[in-house]
C-alpha positions as CSV (number, residue, x, y, z in Angstrom):
1,M,0.0,0.0,0.0
2,H,1.3,3.5,-0.8
3,S,0.7,6.8,1.0
4,V,0.0,10.2,-0.6
5,V,3.8,10.9,-0.8
6,G,4.4,7.6,-2.5
7,A,6.4,5.9,0.2
8,P,5.5,2.3,0.8
9,K,3.5,1.6,4.0
10,E,3.0,-1.7,5.7
11,S,-0.4,-3.0,6.7
12,F,-1.2,-6.1,8.7
13,I,-4.5,-7.9,8.7
14,K,-5.7,-11.1,10.2
15,I,-8.4,-13.1,8.5
16,E,-9.9,-16.3,9.9
17,K,-12.4,-18.6,8.3
18,A,-13.5,-21.8,9.9
19,E,-15.2,-24.4,7.7
20,D,-19.0,-24.4,8.0
21,G,-18.8,-27.8,9.7
22,G,-16.4,-26.6,12.3
23,I,-12.9,-27.5,13.2
24,G,-13.4,-31.2,12.5
25,G,-13.8,-30.4,8.8
26,K,-17.5,-31.5,8.7
27,G,-19.5,-30.1,5.9
28,K,-18.2,-27.9,3.0
29,W,-17.3,-24.3,2.7
30,R,-20.1,-22.4,0.8
31,P,-17.9,-21.4,-2.3
32,V,-17.1,-25.0,-2.8
33,T,-20.7,-26.0,-2.8
34,R,-21.5,-23.3,-5.3
35,G,-18.7,-24.4,-7.7
36,L,-16.5,-21.3,-7.2
37,R,-13.3,-22.9,-6.0
38,P,-10.4,-24.5,-7.9
39,G,-11.0,-28.3,-8.1
40,S,-14.7,-27.9,-7.7
41,E,-15.6,-25.6,-10.6
42,S,-19.2,-25.7,-11.8
43,E,-19.9,-25.8,-15.6
44,V,-20.7,-22.1,-15.5
45,M,-17.4,-21.3,-13.9
46,K,-15.5,-23.5,-16.4
47,K,-17.3,-21.6,-19.2
48,Y,-16.3,-18.2,-17.6
49,L,-12.7,-19.3,-17.2
50,S,-12.4,-20.4,-20.8
51,G,-13.8,-17.1,-22.1
52,G,-17.2,-18.4,-22.9
53,F,-18.9,-15.2,-21.8
54,Y,-16.8,-12.9,-24.0
55,Q,-18.4,-11.5,-27.1
56,A,-16.4,-9.5,-29.7
57,Q,-18.2,-6.4,-31.0
């Protein structure tokens, strides 16, 4: 991140996400069930990644 004068600034954040099923890994994370994660892509996501929604004008 950069400040107004252009000098780099450091920023630290902490993000935590427990699986929906809890620490034991029960259940699946919502993006996985919706086909939005690598390895579990839905057909729509595969079409998007391959450029299937692009239309030249």
